[in-house]
VEXKE-282712 format. One record per residue (C-alpha): residue number from 1; residue in one letter; x, y, z. Coordinates in steps of 0.2 Angstrom, whole numbers. Layout:
BEGIN
ATOM  fike  vomar      x      y      z
ATOM   NUM      A      X      Y      Z
...
***
This chain:
BEGIN
ATOM  fike  vomar      x      y      z
ATOM     1      M   -244    253    -27
ATOM     2      K   -245    235    -32
ATOM     3      S   -238    222    -21
ATOM     4      K   -227    208    -29
ATOM     5      H   -218    203    -13
ATOM     6      L   -225    185    -12
ATOM     7      L   -220    180    -29
ATOM     8      I   -202    188    -27
ATOM     9      A   -201    178    -10
ATOM    10      M   -206    162    -19
ATOM    11      L   -192    164    -31
ATOM    12      C   -180    168    -18
ATOM    13      L   -184    153     -7
ATOM    14      I   -183    138    -20
ATOM    15      S   -179    121    -14
ATOM    16      I   -175    110    -29
ATOM    17      S   -172     92    -33
ATOM    18      L   -170     88    -52
ATOM    19      N   -161     71    -50
ATOM    20      A   -178     62    -47
ATOM    21      Q   -185     73    -61
ATOM    22      T   -203     70    -66
ATOM    23      Y   -202     81    -82
ATOM    24      E   -190     81    -96
ATOM    25      F   -188     99   -104
ATOM    26      S   -186    103   -122
ATOM    27      V   -188    118   -134
ATOM    28      S   -195    118   -152
ATOM    29      T   -201    130   -164
ATOM    30      E   -219    130   -172
ATOM    31      T   -230    143   -180
ATOM    32      Y   -240    152   -167
ATOM    33      E   -259    152   -170
ATOM    34      D   -272    161   -161
ATOM    35      L   -287    151   -153
ATOM    36      T   -303    151   -163
ATOM    37      G   -320    147   -155
ATOM    38      S   -312    149   -137
ATOM    39      T   -322    154   -121
ATOM    40      S   -317    171   -114
ATOM    41      L   -314    172    -96
ATOM    42      N   -314    191    -94
ATOM    43      N   -329    193   -106
ATOM    44      G   -324    210   -113
ATOM    45      T   -319    218    -96
ATOM    46      T   -301    224    -92
ATOM    47      W   -291    215    -79
ATOM    48      D   -275    217    -69
ATOM    49      D   -269    202    -58
ATOM    50      P   -284    192    -64
ATOM    51      E   -291    177    -55
ATOM    52      Y   -301    164    -65
ATOM    53      Y   -305    146    -63
ATOM    54      I   -304    135    -78
ATOM    55      P   -311    117    -80
ATOM    56      I   -298    106    -87
ATOM    57      G   -311     94    -94
ATOM    58      F   -301     78    -90
ATOM    59      D   -290     71    -76
ATOM    60      F   -273     78    -77
ATOM    61      Q   -258     72    -67
ATOM    62      F   -246     86    -62
ATOM    63      F   -231     79    -53
ATOM    64      D   -240     67    -40
ATOM    65      T   -256     77    -40
ATOM    66      L   -272     72    -50
ATOM    67      V   -281     88    -54
ATOM    68      T   -297     93    -64
ATOM    69      Q   -297    112    -63
ATOM    70      I   -284    126    -64
ATOM    71      L   -284    143    -57
ATOM    72      I   -275    159    -64
ATOM    73      E   -268    166    -48
ATOM    74      S   -272    183    -42
ATOM    75      E   -256    182    -31
ATOM    76      G   -245    181    -47
ATOM    77      Y   -241    192    -62
ATOM    78      G   -256    186    -72
ATOM    79      G   -247    171    -80
ATOM    80      L   -246    160    -64
ATOM    81      L   -258    146    -62
ATOM    82      S   -261    134    -48
ATOM    83      F   -271    118    -44
ATOM    84      N   -281    112    -29
ATOM    85      E   -284    130    -22
ATOM    86      S   -293    122     -6
ATOM    87      E   -276    116      0
ATOM    88      S   -263    126      9
ATOM    89      I   -248    119     -2
ATOM    90      V   -252    121    -20
ATOM    91      P   -244    114    -36
ATOM    92      T   -240    128    -48
ATOM    93      I   -236    132    -66
ATOM    94      I   -227    148    -70
ATOM    95      A   -232    151    -88
ATOM    96      Y   -226    168    -90
ATOM    97      G   -216    177    -77
ATOM    98      A   -218    196    -81
ATOM    99      D   -231    208    -74
ATOM   100      I   -244    208    -87
ATOM   101      I   -260    218    -89
ATOM   102      D   -275    221   -100
ATOM   103      R   -269    234   -113
ATOM   104      G   -287    243   -112
ATOM   105      Y   -284    245    -93
ATOM   106      D   -286    264    -88
ATOM   107      F   -274    268    -74
ATOM   108      L   -284    284    -71
ATOM   109      G   -302    277    -72
ATOM   110      G   -298    259    -67
ATOM   111      Y   -307    245    -74
ATOM   112      G   -321    254    -84
ATOM   113      Q   -313    253   -102
ATOM   114      A   -316    239   -114
ATOM   115      S   -304    225   -114
ATOM   116      Q   -290    224   -127
ATOM   117      S   -282    208   -120
ATOM   118      N   -293    193   -120
ATOM   119      I   -290    178   -109
ATOM   120      S   -298    162   -115
ATOM   121      Y   -298    143   -115
ATOM   122      L   -303    130   -127
ATOM   123      L   -304    111   -125
ATOM   124      E   -300    102   -141
ATOM   125      G   -299     84   -147
ATOM   126      T   -308     67   -143
ATOM   127      A   -309     59   -126
ATOM   128      G   -292     51   -121
ATOM   129      S   -282     63   -131
ATOM   130      R   -289     80   -128
ATOM   131      I   -279     96   -125
ATOM   132      L   -284    111   -114
ATOM   133      K   -277    127   -122
ATOM   134      I   -277    143   -112
ATOM   135      E   -273    159   -121
ATOM   136      W   -267    177   -116
ATOM   137      N   -270    187   -131
ATOM   138      N   -262    204   -135
ATOM   139      V   -257    207   -116
ATOM   140      G   -247    223   -111
ATOM   141      F   -235    226    -97
ATOM   142      Y   -239    234    -80
ATOM   143      E   -224    245    -77
ATOM   144      E   -223    250    -95
ATOM   145      M   -241    256    -95
ATOM   146      A   -239    264    -78
ATOM   147      D   -224    274    -84
ATOM   148      N   -235    285    -96
ATOM   149      Y   -252    277    -96
ATOM   150      I   -250    271   -114
ATOM   151      S   -247    253   -119
ATOM   152      V   -234    251   -133
ATOM   153      D   -227    234   -129
ATOM   154      Y   -236    218   -130
ATOM   155      T   -235    199   -130
ATOM   156      N   -245    183   -134
ATOM   157      F   -244    166   -126
ATOM   158      Q   -253    150   -123
ATOM   159      L   -253    135   -110
ATOM   160      W   -257    118   -116
ATOM   161      L   -261    103   -105
ATOM   162      Y   -262     86   -114
ATOM   163      E   -274     72   -108
ATOM   164      G   -266     55   -107
ATOM   165      S   -248     60   -108
ATOM   166      N   -249     73    -95
ATOM   167      N   -237     84   -105
ATOM   168      I   -236    103   -103
ATOM   169      E   -232    116   -117
ATOM   170      I   -230    134   -115
ATOM   171      R   -231    142   -133
ATOM   172      F   -226    160   -137
ATOM   173      G   -233    171   -151
ATOM   174      P   -230    188   -158
ATOM   175      N   -223    201   -147
ATOM   176      S   -215    218   -146
ATOM   177      V   -204    223   -131
ATOM   178      T   -195    240   -134
ATOM   179      Q   -193    244   -116
ATOM   180      P   -187    228   -108
ATOM   181      N   -182    237    -92
ATOM   182      L   -200    242    -88
ATOM   183      C   -208    226    -96
ATOM   184      Y   -198    215    -85
ATOM   185      D   -196    225    -69
ATOM   186      G   -178    228    -71
ATOM   187      A   -174    210    -75
ATOM   188      P   -166    204    -92
ATOM   189      G   -182    195    -96
ATOM   190      S   -197    185    -90
ATOM   191      F   -196    168    -82
ATOM   192      A   -205    151    -83
ATOM   193      G   -206    134    -75
ATOM   194      L   -215    121    -64
ATOM   195      V   -216    120    -45
ATOM   196      E   -222    104    -37
ATOM   197      N   -228    113    -21
ATOM   198      V   -230    131    -16
ATOM   199      D   -235    136      2
ATOM   200      Y   -244    152     -2
ATOM   201      S   -244    157     17
ATOM   202      T   -225    157     18
ATOM   203      G   -219    158      0
ATOM   204      F   -208    143      1
ATOM   205      F   -207    130    -13
ATOM   206      Y   -207    111     -9
ATOM   207      G   -203     96    -20
ATOM   208      E   -197     97    -38
ATOM   209      V   -194    114    -46
ATOM   210      I   -189    116    -64
ATOM   211      M   -185    134    -69
ATOM   212      L   -178    141    -85
ATOM   213      L   -162    151    -87
ATOM   214      D   -152    161    -99
ATOM   215      D   -155    161   -118
ATOM   216      P   -174    161   -121
ATOM   217      S   -173    152   -137
ATOM   218      A   -163    138   -129
ATOM   219      P   -164    139   -110
ATOM   220      M   -157    128    -97
ATOM   221      A   -168    119    -84
ATOM   222      V   -159    124    -68
ATOM   223      S   -159    116    -51
ATOM   224      T   -151    128    -40
ATOM   225      P   -157    146    -41
ATOM   226      S   -154    156    -25
ATOM   227      Y   -158    173    -18
ATOM   228      Y   -144    180    -28
ATOM   229      N   -148    171    -44
ATOM   230      I   -166    172    -48
ATOM   231      P   -168    162    -64
ATOM   232      Y   -174    175    -77
ATOM   233      L   -172    172    -95
ATOM   234      N   -160    183   -104
ATOM   235      G   -171    192   -116
ATOM   236      T   -188    191   -124
ATOM   237      I   -194    174   -129
ATOM   238      P   -195    173   -148
ATOM   239      D   -212    171   -158
ATOM   240      G   -215    153   -162
ATOM   241      T   -205    146   -147
ATOM   242      V   -212    131   -138
ATOM   243      Y   -207    126   -121
ATOM   244      K   -211    107   -118
ATOM   245      F   -211     98   -101
ATOM   246      E   -213     80   -105
ATOM   247      Y   -220     70    -91
ATOM   248      T   -210     54    -87
ATOM   249      T   -216     39    -77
ATOM   250      V   -207     36    -60
ATOM   251      N   -197     20    -60
ATOM   252      T   -206      7    -49
ATOM   253      S   -195     -8    -53
ATOM   254      D   -189     -8    -35
ATOM   255      V   -206     -7    -26
ATOM   256      T   -211    -23    -18
ATOM   257      E   -228    -30    -16
ATOM   258      F   -231    -22      2
ATOM   259      D   -229     -4     -5
ATOM   260      G   -248     -1     -1
ATOM   261      Q   -247     -7     17
ATOM   262      F   -240      8     24
ATOM   263      S   -240     27     23
ATOM   264      L   -231     42     31
ATOM   265      S   -239     54     43
ATOM   266      P   -239     69     43
ATOM   267      N   -233     72     26
ATOM   268      P   -228     86     23
ATOM   269      S   -219     86     40
ATOM   270      N   -211     99     51
ATOM   271      D   -200     90     63
ATOM   272      Y   -206     72     65
ATOM   273      F   -216     59     55
ATOM   274      K   -222     41     58
ATOM   275      I   -224     26     47
ATOM   276      I   -242     20     48
ATOM   277      L   -245      2     44
ATOM   278      N   -262     -1     36
ATOM   279      D   -262    -19     41
ATOM   280      F   -252    -28     54
ATOM   281      N   -240    -40     45
ATOM   282      T   -222    -47     48
ATOM   283      N   -215    -40     31
ATOM   284      F   -206    -26     41
ATOM   285      V   -197    -37     54
ATOM   286      N   -178    -34     53
ATOM   287      A   -182    -20     40
ATOM   288      N   -171     -4     39
ATOM   289      I   -178     14     36
ATOM   290      L   -167     25     25
ATOM   291      I   -170     43     22
ATOM   292      V   -162     48      6
ATOM   293      N   -160     65     -2
ATOM   294      S   -162     70    -21
ATOM   295      L   -144     66    -24
ATOM   296      G   -146     48    -18
ATOM   297      Q   -136     51     -2
ATOM   298      V   -142     41     13
ATOM   299      L   -145     54     27
ATOM   300      K   -152     42     40
ATOM   301      D   -152     23     42
ATOM   302      I   -162     16     57
ATOM   303      D   -170      0     62
ATOM   304      F   -188     -1     57
ATOM   305      T   -200      8     70
ATOM   306      T   -217     15     70
ATOM   307      D   -212     28     83
ATOM   308      A   -209     46     78
ATOM   309      I   -194     48     67
ATOM   310      N   -185     65     70
ATOM   311      I   -181     75     55
ATOM   312      S   -179     92     63
ATOM   313      D   -160     92     58
ATOM   314      L   -165     91     39
ATOM   315      K   -167    106     28
ATOM   316      A   -184    110     19
ATOM   317      G   -186    100      3
ATOM   318      T   -190     83     -4
ATOM   319      Y   -184     67      3
ATOM   320      F   -187     48      0
ATOM   321      V   -191     36     14
ATOM   322      Q   -185     19      9
ATOM   323      I   -190      3     18
ATOM   324      R   -178    -11     15
ATOM   325      T   -181    -29     19
ATOM   326      D   -173    -46     14
ATOM   327      S   -187    -47      1
ATOM   328      G   -185    -30     -7
ATOM   329      M   -187    -11     -5
ATOM   330      T   -201      1     -6
ATOM   331      T   -200     20     -7
ATOM   332      K   -211     35     -3
ATOM   333      K   -209     53     -5
ATOM   334      L   -208     64     11
ATOM   335      I   -209     83     10
ATOM   336      K   -200     92     24
ATOM   337      K   -208    109     27
ATOM   338      K   -196    119     38
***
């Protein structure tokens, strides 16, 4: 029996802060086109829970992380991708949250059959404005195939990453879902979204989380899914739907000239962190340290110190450490792990 406990736990333990949002979500409709001239990842072999590394081809900014390659995660449903696999806490894109499988997969004989569901990628455009396109073509659904060893239902989708703008699009193509209860594992539909950091050892989400809910043709970006409210879409995503996550630049108007003179350590942190000064200076004399949540509420206000600052009373999530002086304010993001 397949184990999907990790992904379910990840959805049930979401910690979200959309008020300092890095992406603006929108929906549009465009004609879906299959990729031509793309590079196959599975090369004609069948797959289930695939794991493939894909070179992005350019520097791509995902939340605060600069990345050059992306991984289709074997831990997920087949449409979950992560960055910086060498790290323990990993930025993640959920392109398609349903348990997909190669339609040529033989449940009785295993991987021996020829693939009917190609996974491929294509880098298009000129330097400075390139697009990495990843395509899942004619994929089936695990539970629907497991029910009678025949694949009837299918879907098509693509993930696009844009150079320069750092925008993300998930594009959905032709599909047929006649048995949604099987295809979506008892849920009303699939799910999709962006997660700033996932700890794959615990299943916890940290930082910003943008998940989509309700009408798949016009979903809402939700900020507070819980164990009792996993954010599934309410139905099958229509052919031609495009989910766009537009990267927005963080406002730096309040950052002073001494921003680069300190850092937070450790970050992410469990119970304590310190402010590390890169060079001794007097800018922080008479400064205050404020710890602020994603709603802008000040949770701690203390005199400046380089001693360990106790945050054991804070819940897991993303916070902002502000240092305020007579000459201005600077802010750094802090992730509280547990």
